[in-house]
C-alpha positions, 0 to 999 in steps of 0.5 A: 641442828637448825632447820635452815642448816638441814635444808641447806645440806639437803639442797646442796649435797644431797642434790649431787649425791641423789643424782649419783645414786640415780645414774647408778640405779639406772645403769644397774636397771639397764644391765641387770633388768631386776625383776619387780613384781613382788608377790604379796605374801613374799614381801617380808620388810617394808621400811617407811620414813617420815621426819617432820610432822606429827600430822603427816605421820597420822595422815599416812595411816590409811596408807599403813592400814592398806599396806598391812592388809595387802602384804600380810607377811611384812614387817613395818620398819617406820624411821622417824625422829626422837620426838615422834616415836611415841606417836608412831607406836600409839597409832600402831602403824609399825612393828619396829620404830627406829629414830635418829637424833637432830640435837648434834651434827656428830650424833646425827651422822652416828645415828643415820650409819647405825640405821643404815647398816641395820636396814641393809641387813634387813634385806628391804623389799619396798621402801616408803619414802613419806618425806616431800621431796627431801633428798636425805630420805631419797638417798636412805631409801636407795641405800636400804637395798630396797627392790621396790623405792616409791616417794614422791617425784618433781623434775628438777626437785628430785634427781631422777632414776633413785625411785623405782616408782614415782608419785606425782603430788597432786595439791588438790588433793588431800595428804591422806589421798596423796600418801594413798597414792603410794599403795595404788602404785603397788596395786592396792585398791582403796576401801573405805575402811582404810580411811575410818577415822578409828584410833586405838583408845588411850582413855581406858589405860590413860584417862584416869591418870591424867584427869587425876594430874589436871584435877578433871572432875568426870561429868564436866566437858572438856574443850582443849585450846591448842594456841601452838604450832610447829616450828617449821614456820612462825606465822601459822598461829592464830595470834595470842592476843586472839585467843586470850579474847576467845577464852575469856568470852567462852568462860564468860558465856559457858563457865560449865566447862574445862578449858585446857590449854595444851602444848609441849616443853617448848611451849611452856613460856607462851602458853603461861602468858596467855593464861595469865592474860586470861585471868584466874579461873577455876576451870582453865587449866594450863596442861603445857608441858604436863602430859606425855604423848599417851596422856594427850591422846587420851585427853583429847579423846576425852574431850568435847571440842578442840579450838586449834591452829593447823597442827599434830593434835588437831590430826588427833582429834580428827582421827577421834572424831572430835568437835574441831574449830581449826585455823589455817593460813600459810597451809591450805585445809584442802591439803591438810585440814580435818576430814571428820565432819563435825569441823569448823574451819577458818581459812580466808580465800580472799588472801592472795598470798595464802597458802604460802607453804611450799611443799616443793622447797622443804615446806618453806614459804614462798616469802620465807620469813619476809612475811611480817604480818600474817593477815591470812589469820589476823583476819578472823577476829575473836568475836566472829570466831566465838560467834561461830564456835557458839552456833556450831558447837554451843547453845543455839538458843543465843541470838547470832550475827551471821558473818561473811561466809566466804571466809569460812570453809566447812569440812563438807566443802573440803570432802567435796573438792578433795574427793574424800 
């Protein structure tokens, strides 16, 4: 199913259903006055939902850590898309992972109905809706029968009454902090260890295999280049020709590194084209479509540097505390930037229309697809990116020509303005 179709159904069918359920919930609350104080040791089942965005799932890790500690006897059930199953499993943020399939409408309906009946039998205590104003996830939260239902709310975007605890979406905060507001609504205090950047190591179990598959020799540092981004909005990518020039500059000046281009099966054609334009080079490796999720985690953990668009792999690198050079434009790094300190973020504050992705409207651009030229990313020329990347992560002995500093936001600046 296409995103546009799902958005249409969610808005035009989900809204009236959500409104009806909201009135039912309000009437039930008025008549029965349910007791919503749940002792932590009595909570047995927590139901979480997040369908789109690997990065958002990864940014929910601090919240999940807090829930696990506060509700020691609870089983966490996580419902997502099949393509995110391995990510949830690798991050160990759920005791049980349920998935739904979006290939065909009929299969989707059957999948959803099966999950609804399953959840109704589980006696859900708390529902955590991590979607951004989706009516579908809100409806599923209600149908699950959860005693406490927590999710984002904005008047006019989601019907009132369905959620028992509503969270204000503060677009000045990082997404991990927004999600942690769910824990605060449950009376859970923030602790530094919830936000610590540790991920379970994949290198020991999968590192040797991926090194053999890609013919990576020990002792040679790895630079991962991610030229791809989510399909939700096509203008999130730094131009392909810019990536070609940047890789050529890096190879020319630092040939003793591996340059590994990653991507999923749908990215193979794009990555192949970029590799062909870069030219033949022994240490240039096309890994697109050749790694599973666990191998990708291991490869990123083994890397020295990731150069990437705003994407899920960027958040993996952040959680492994890797060096990162990341491009932002349609989305703001204030909300989705990596939180580790060894990061160089390319984001222009001079472009009036940036950021344009609209979380209040299912992550659509304010300009829909009428944006014909993403100047927010075109501003960063390969030579400028190379100079700053070299200065921060490579040799400090070469002559460096400063670039206008207002175009580049550091990780320290992000932490300062996000309060993390």
